[in-house]
C-alpha positions as CSV (number, residue, x, y, z in Angstrom):
1,M,120.4,122.9,83.6
2,A,122.5,120.9,86.0
3,K,124.4,118.0,84.3
4,S,122.8,115.4,86.6
5,Q,119.3,116.5,85.8
6,K,117.3,115.0,82.9
7,S,115.8,117.2,80.2
8,I,112.0,117.0,80.4
9,P,109.6,118.5,77.9
10,I,107.6,121.0,79.9
11,K,104.8,122.8,78.2
12,K,103.6,126.0,79.8
13,V,99.9,125.4,79.7
14,L,97.0,126.2,81.9
15,P,95.2,123.2,83.3
16,S,91.7,122.8,82.1
17,G,90.4,120.4,84.7
18,K,91.1,117.3,86.7
19,K,91.1,115.1,83.7
20,D,93.7,117.2,81.8
21,Q,96.2,114.4,81.3
22,S,98.8,116.6,79.7
23,F,99.0,118.7,82.9
24,F,99.1,115.5,85.0
25,E,101.9,114.1,82.9
26,Q,103.9,117.3,83.3
27,V,103.4,117.0,87.1
28,Y,104.6,113.4,87.0
29,A,107.7,114.4,85.0
30,V,108.7,117.0,87.5
31,V,108.0,114.8,90.5
32,A,110.1,112.0,88.9
33,L,113.1,114.4,89.1
34,I,112.9,115.2,92.9
35,P,116.1,113.7,94.3
36,E,115.9,111.1,97.1
37,G,116.1,112.8,100.5
38,R,114.6,116.0,99.2
39,V,111.0,117.4,99.1
40,T,109.1,120.0,97.2
41,S,105.7,121.6,97.5
42,Y,102.6,121.5,95.4
43,G,102.9,125.2,94.8
44,A,106.5,125.0,93.7
45,I,105.6,122.5,91.0
46,A,102.6,124.6,89.9
47,K,104.8,127.7,89.7
48,F,107.4,125.8,87.7
49,L,104.8,124.6,85.2
50,G,103.6,128.2,84.7
51,T,100.4,127.8,86.7
52,K,101.3,129.2,90.1
53,M,97.6,129.3,91.2
54,S,97.2,125.5,90.5
55,A,98.8,123.9,93.6
56,R,95.5,122.1,94.3
57,M,95.5,120.7,90.8
58,V,99.0,119.3,91.4
59,G,97.6,117.6,94.4
60,W,94.8,116.0,92.3
61,A,97.4,114.8,89.9
62,L,99.4,113.2,92.7
63,N,96.3,111.6,94.2
64,N,96.3,109.5,91.0
65,A,100.0,108.7,91.1
66,H,100.7,106.7,94.2
67,H,100.9,103.5,92.3
68,L,102.7,104.7,89.3
69,P,106.3,103.6,89.0
70,N,108.9,106.4,89.0
71,V,106.6,109.0,90.5
72,P,107.7,109.5,94.1
73,A,104.6,111.3,95.3
74,H,105.7,111.0,98.9
75,R,108.3,113.7,98.2
76,V,105.7,116.4,97.7
77,V,104.4,118.2,100.8
78,N,102.5,121.5,101.4
79,R,104.3,124.9,101.5
80,M,105.0,124.5,105.2
81,G,106.5,121.1,105.0
82,M,103.5,119.3,106.2
83,L,102.6,115.8,105.0
84,S,99.2,117.0,103.8
85,G,98.9,114.2,101.3
86,K,99.4,111.3,103.7
87,A,95.7,110.3,103.7
88,H,96.0,109.3,100.1
89,F,98.6,106.6,100.7
90,D,97.8,102.9,101.4
91,T,98.3,103.5,105.2
92,P,98.3,106.7,107.3
93,T,102.0,106.3,108.0
94,Q,103.3,105.2,104.6
95,M,104.3,108.7,103.4
96,Q,106.3,109.3,106.6
97,L,107.9,105.9,106.4
98,L,109.0,106.5,102.8
99,L,110.5,109.9,103.7
100,E,112.3,108.5,106.8
101,R,113.8,105.7,104.7
102,E,115.3,108.5,102.6
103,G,116.9,110.1,105.6
104,L,114.4,112.8,106.4
105,A,113.2,113.4,109.9
106,I,109.5,113.9,110.4
107,K,107.9,115.3,113.6
108,D,104.2,115.7,114.1
109,D,103.6,115.3,110.3
110,Y,106.1,118.0,109.4
111,V,109.5,117.6,107.6
112,V,112.2,118.7,110.1
113,D,114.4,121.4,108.6
114,F,112.1,121.7,105.7
115,K,113.9,124.6,104.1
116,T,117.2,122.6,104.1
117,H,115.5,119.7,102.3
118,F,113.4,121.8,100.0
119,W,114.0,121.2,96.3
120,D,112.8,124.0,94.1
121,P,112.3,122.8,90.5
122,S,112.5,126.4,89.1
123,V,116.1,126.6,90.5
124,A,117.2,123.0,90.1
125,L,116.0,122.7,86.6
126,D,117.2,126.2,85.7
127,I,114.4,127.0,83.4
128,M,112.6,130.1,84.9
């Protein structure tokens, strides 16, 4: 694990449903580690948590996280770099504005140079 990364207790569990708080808390723990100016995808988080088919469940968790402190939900986009979760923010442009404040360029709801800015938790946290 990189020295600058925090150690987080990640349990490899299958989510049992939308109200599975242990899974949601795991998602929040990973999202809290995404560095400023970087983005990751719902699927990358699901894969890291050992539930690679649960990208949609990660999205459900983040729909409930926009007002939680230390959970930068705006840094999670779809696998193509699209701001697919923008409708769940207070305004239609809030997600884009937050990413632009961190130095990312957004064009037509996509992160410009997505691959360059992509943060893979499985690599960055050196667990898998």
